[in-house]
N, C-alpha and C positions, 0 to 999 in steps of 0.2 A: 870545127872549123870554118864552115859554110856559115853557120848560122849569125856572126856578128853580119856577115855581107848581106842574108835574107832579111833582116831586121833595118839595116838601112836602107834597103831596096824598098822592103814596106811601107816604109815614111818618109820617102822620095815623092814628091809630087810631080816635079816632072819624067815621071814611067807613068805610063801609062794602065790605068785597071787592069783591060784586057793583059797585059804583057806581063804584068804583076801573076797572073792567074793561069797565063800560062806556061810558065818558070818553075809553078805551085807554090809558089810565095802568096800569103794571106791576103787578100784584102778587105783593107779595115773599111768599115760606114763610118761617116760625118758624125755620126751622131751616135754618145750612150746609149746604152737600151735600158727603158727606166726599169724601176724595181716595184713591182703591185706591193701595194698594202700588203703585210701579213692577214691571212685570214683566223690564223687561230691566238687565244688567247690565254697569257701566263696564269698557271695554276700559284697559291701561295701557300703559303706556310711560314710557321715560327721557328726556329733554328734553337733562337734562345732569348730569353726577356729577363733581364734585371731593373733594378730601380732605375728609370729615364732615359732608360736604352734597347730596344727590340732588334735583336739581328734576326731579320726572312729573308725568304729565298723563294725564287721562283723557275719552273720548271714548264715544258712543254708536255701535257697533257698524251699519255701513249707514245712519248719517244724515252730513252734511257739519257744519264750522262744530261750536262750542262749546257750541252750547246741550245743556241738559240734558234728560231726556223730561218731558211736560205734570206740574206737580202736585209735579215735587220740587223741593226747597228748598237740598239741598247731598248732598254723598258724604263717607261717613264713612271713617276712612283708619286701618285694623290693619296696626301693625308688628310683624314677629316678628324677632328678631337671633341667633344662636348658632353653634353647633358645625356642625349642617346645616341646609337648607332645609324650612322648618315646609310644611306640606302642607294643615293644617287651618286655617280661620282662625279658630276659637274656640280657637285655641296664640296667636294675633296678640292682642298688647292694643289697647288703645283709642288712637290717636295724637291725631285730632284731625278735625272736621268742616270742609270745605273749602267754598269758594262759586265758585271760579273754577279754571282749565286754565288756566297750570299749577300746581303747588303745590310749596312746598321740607320737607324732611325733614333736620336737621340730627341730628349722632349725635357722644356723645361719645369721647375721645379712645382709651377701654378696648374702644371696640367697633371699633377698626379690623382692618380685614383679617376681620372676622365675615359669615357668611352673614345675608345680607337678604332677605324675602322681606314686598312689601306686599298687601295684600288692600282692597277697594273695597267700597263700595255707595251705590246711590242711598235718598235721603234724602224724606218725604215732609213737611209741617205736621203735616198732620192728615186722620188717617181714619176709618174705624168707631169709633163711643166716644169720640172726640175726641184717640185719640194717633196719634202720629208712628208711619207707619211703615216699616219697610226694604223694600229690594228682595233680591235675591241676593246673593252677593258674586262679585265679579269673579275671573278666573282669578288667578293668586298670580304677581305680578313678582318674578323673583327676580335676585338680582345681590348683590355684596358691599360691604361701607362701604369706601369709601375711604378 
């Protein structure tokens, strides 16, 4: 019964913060708390590979289940194909941002037989300065385009 009144009081700028605290209503700060960049890199795996399609998965090392680290909203996937496997994520091109594991990657017929390298990193919604933060890149997942 009292909760709707407490919410209205906490959102009312005409009520002084000291008065809100005195009656036990949460005093909200004006700025949201920035979310720091993720410190963990995802661990990549292959769920299934069929011609011109790869189903991959990601997880946090040492963590059970499919949950992402606190504050992350998705996983950036970068892919490199060619005559040799890539070793640097900067040589891979942005593919997509996924929010669920497993995820799918599709390839053109011209890429069949190419070396495939996949990198991934966790992303936050906003960090210091209001900009999204990216964590470290994963170890490369290396295979071939079937």
